N, C-alpha and C positions, 0 to 999 in steps of 0.2 A: 503494499499500500502506500502510495506517494502523498505527502504530507507539507505542505509548504507554509509559512507564515505569513502574516498581513505584508510584512516588510518585503519578505522575496515577491509577493503578489504585485504589492505596490511600484520594485523596483524595475518588475518584468514589462508592465503596462506603460512605466514611464519611459522607458529605455525605446518600446517599440512607437511610442507617441512622437518621442522629441526625435528621433530618425525618421518620421512622416512629415511633422511640422518644419524639420531643417531642409526638406525635400522642398516643400511649398514656398518658405523664406527664399531660399535661392532663384525662384523666378520672378521674384519683385524687381522691378528695373527701376534701377536709380533714376531714371529721369521721367518716372508715373509718381512720384509720394505725394505728389498734390492731387492725383486723380480722386475725386469723389462723385461717385455714380448717384448721389442722391443729397438735396440739400441737408437731410436729418442724418445722414450717413457721416461715417469718421473717414477722413482722407486715407488712402493706403497705408501712405508713410505712416500716419497716428495708429492705425489699426493692426500693423505689422509690428509696429514698436510696443504695443499693448500688448500683444502676443508675447513678445521676449520679456517685457518686465514682470507680466504674470510668473514666470517663475523664481523670480522674489521674492513673490508674495507668498507662492506656494511655501516656498522655504520657510516661513513665518510660520505657518501652521505647524513643521516639524520641528522647529527650535524655540517658538514661544509659545505662550499658554493663551495670549489675548492679542489683539489688535483693536486700537481704540482711532475709530477716522478722526476723531476729533482731537484726536493729539497730537498739538505743534512740534512736538520732538520726535515723531514717528519720521520714519525714514521716507524719504521722498524718492519718486524715478528721477535717473539723472537725465539730463536733456536728449530728446528724441535722437537716434542716428541719423544720419541726412543719407548717406549711402547703405545700397545691399553689402558693403563689404563689410563697413560699421554694425550692422545688423546682425548679421552671420558671428561674427566676434564677439559683442554682447550677446546673441544668444549660445554661442559655444563655453562664455565662461560663466553662464547665469547656471548653463545644462548641470557644469559640473559643479558648481556650487550647492546645489541643488539633490543632484546625485549622492553628494559626497555627504550631505547632512542626513538623507533618506538610509544611506549607508551607515554612521554613524547611529542611528537611530534602533530601536528594538520594538519588538510587538507591544510590551509591555509601555512603551513610551507611547507608542501610535494608539492607544487605547487612552492615556489621558487625554481629558477636556481639553478644548480650544473654542476660545469664544471671538465673535467678532461685536464691536460694540459702536456705536455711535454716544459716547458719553455715558450717561447710566441704562440707555438702551440697547437690550440684547439682541443683536440682528440675527445670530447664530450661535447656538452652543451645540458642537457636534464632537465626539472621539478626533483626534488628530489624523488619524487613518481615514475616516469618512469625508472631514472636511478637504483633506487631500484630494480625497477622488472627487466629492461633487463640485467644490468650490476652485478647486485647482486642476485637474484632469478633463472634467467636463466643461467647463468653464471655455478655457483653452481649446478643446475642441470646436466648441461652438463658434468660437472668433475665427481659429484656422477656417471654418465652413464657408462663414462669411468671406474670408482671404482667399478661398477658391471661385468663389461667385466674382470677385472683383478682377481675378484673373481672366476668366471667361471671358466677361466684359472686356476687356481690354485684348481680346483674342490670341492669350497667352497660354500655351499649352499646360494643360493641369496636369500633375503627378497623379497617379493613382492612392488613392488612400487606404480603402480597406478593400482593394482588388484593383484591377485596372479600370482607367479614366475612359472616357470617349477620345482622348487623343493617344490612347495607347492601343485603343481595341483592334487597330490594323495589326499591331506586333504581337498582340497576344490571340487575335481571331477568334473576339467575343464581340458580343454584340449584334 
């Protein structure tokens, strides 16, 4: 019988999602960072930076007990990258930092509570492992999906996420 831990499961899922996310981010062209498909949509560069900066947010779930959005001393994201190379460099660093934090954690620590707060208001209170999956991985996957729509609208080939994309269909003989 094979058993695996919460930590091992999250690390395996994280590794897969990080690899896919990096392939999507590699497609973001430098000259399209200001592209905005709708006035209510984020700009392409802002969305891509948000996906990358979420890696540091996920690290909080592992290393801290809470995050208060009203705390003036809370860490702020660095200025947004202005090139794909800067974006990927930050992605690689933040991915390594997050992976390291998870590797140093344990199942016991991942069952400890993490709270997101706005002052006294508790927005979320979950075990760290659940917070990592729900507010971390799922949140990033959602924004990565948005980013693939931007790429499609710009006629940039979209990499496969959970199987070949329409751009890869001819290569793999599907669809």
